[in-house]
N, C-alpha and C positions, 0 to 999 in steps of 0.2 A: 696562035699559039699563048705565047705573052702574054697580050692582052687577056685574056679567060685566066690565067694562072695572077694576074696583077688581081683582078676584080675576084678572086678566088680568097685571096690573102687581104683584098677590102673588109669582104663579107665575113672574115674572121675577125679580122681584129676589131672591126664592129662590133658584132655578138660577143666578144670576147670583154669589148672595155663596158657594155652594155649590161655585162651577166657583175662587171666589176662594180660599177656603180652600182646598181638593184640592189647586191650584198651589203653594198657600202650604206645605201638608205634603212635598208630594211636590220640591220645592225644595229643604229643609233636609234630608229625608228622602237628597237626593244630598250634599248638603255636608259631611254626617256619614257619610257612605259610607266607611270601608276603603281607603289604597293601594291600587294594582296592585304586584307585588309588584315590587319592585327600584325603587321611585317614590318611595319613603318616604327625606326625607329626615334622617330617626331611622335607624339601623341600629343592630341586635344585633350588639353584639362580645361574643366570648369569653371568660371569664374565665382573668384570667394565670395561671398556676401560682404555688404560695404558693412563695416566698424560706426553703431551707431551709439549712444548711451542708454537709448531705452529699447533694450530688443522686439519693444510689443512697438514700434512707432518703423520699426527697419522696414522699408519699399519691399524688400526680398518675401516673397511668399514665404511660409514654415511648410516644413513638409507634415502630412498629418497619419504618415503611416510608418513602420519604424522604418532603420537602415537594414536591417534582413529579408524586409519583405519585397524592398525597392533595386530594382536592376540594371544598373548602368550597361547599355550596350548587349553585346550577345552574352545569353547563356552559354559555358563551358561543359561541355560532353567527351568522355571519352568511352571509347569502347574497344576491350581487347579480349585476350582470354579469360580473363577475371570476371568478363561481365563487367554491366555499363556505370559509369562511373558521372560524377557532377563534382567539379572542384577536391577528388580525392576520395568522396567518400561515395558508396554504392546506392546506387539507386534503380526503379525501377521504371517499365517503360511509362507508364502512366505520371512518374511524378516527374520526371524529364517532361512531359510534355506541358506538365501546369507549370513547372519553371519557367519553361522556352517559351511559353507563348504569354507570359507579361511582360518579358524582356520584347516579343517580337522579331526575335532570330535568333537561332544556334549557328555555332561554332563547334562541330562535331569529327572528331582524330580518332580515324577506324584505323587498328592497325589488320595488316594480314588476315593472321590469322582468329580475328575475332568472327563469332558467328554469323553468318551471313544473315540465320533466320532472324535475329532478334535488331540485327540493320534495317534490313524490310521491315519489321513490324515499325520499330522506331522514327522509319522517312515516312509512312505511310499514315500514322498515326501524327508527326508534326504536320504534313501536308493539308489533311482534314482540318486539323486547329488553327491553319493560316500562317505557319512561322516557315521562314524560306530556314533552309540549313545548308550551309557551306563546311564540307568537307575535306579535312584536309588528311595526309598521312606524317607518319609518327616521325 
């Protein structure tokens, strides 16, 4: 009976030790996981163009579209009880799709009390346009 009890204690100790090691490994792995898009404190900044005496001779290509038409990164959308908005201004689904299609991706902040029908229409339209969407809670 003593040998069986000793084996049971050893099995319990091995199981508990394995559980602690697994917990420690998973906790350390979660802490070292990369940050979600848009949450990193260190953002990548584009390189500044080289300064030259003659701007026409610069090796850096000049954009041909106005700054308002260029989109860097994902377009920002918010859907709440007041409706759909982009950068604080109200926007309809078609306008949001056009803006996000130029960026190729969208970050959508979706409030719990937002209309589900608009959410579904927006996601279907963005998916049909080939725009990837990341949904965030407020």
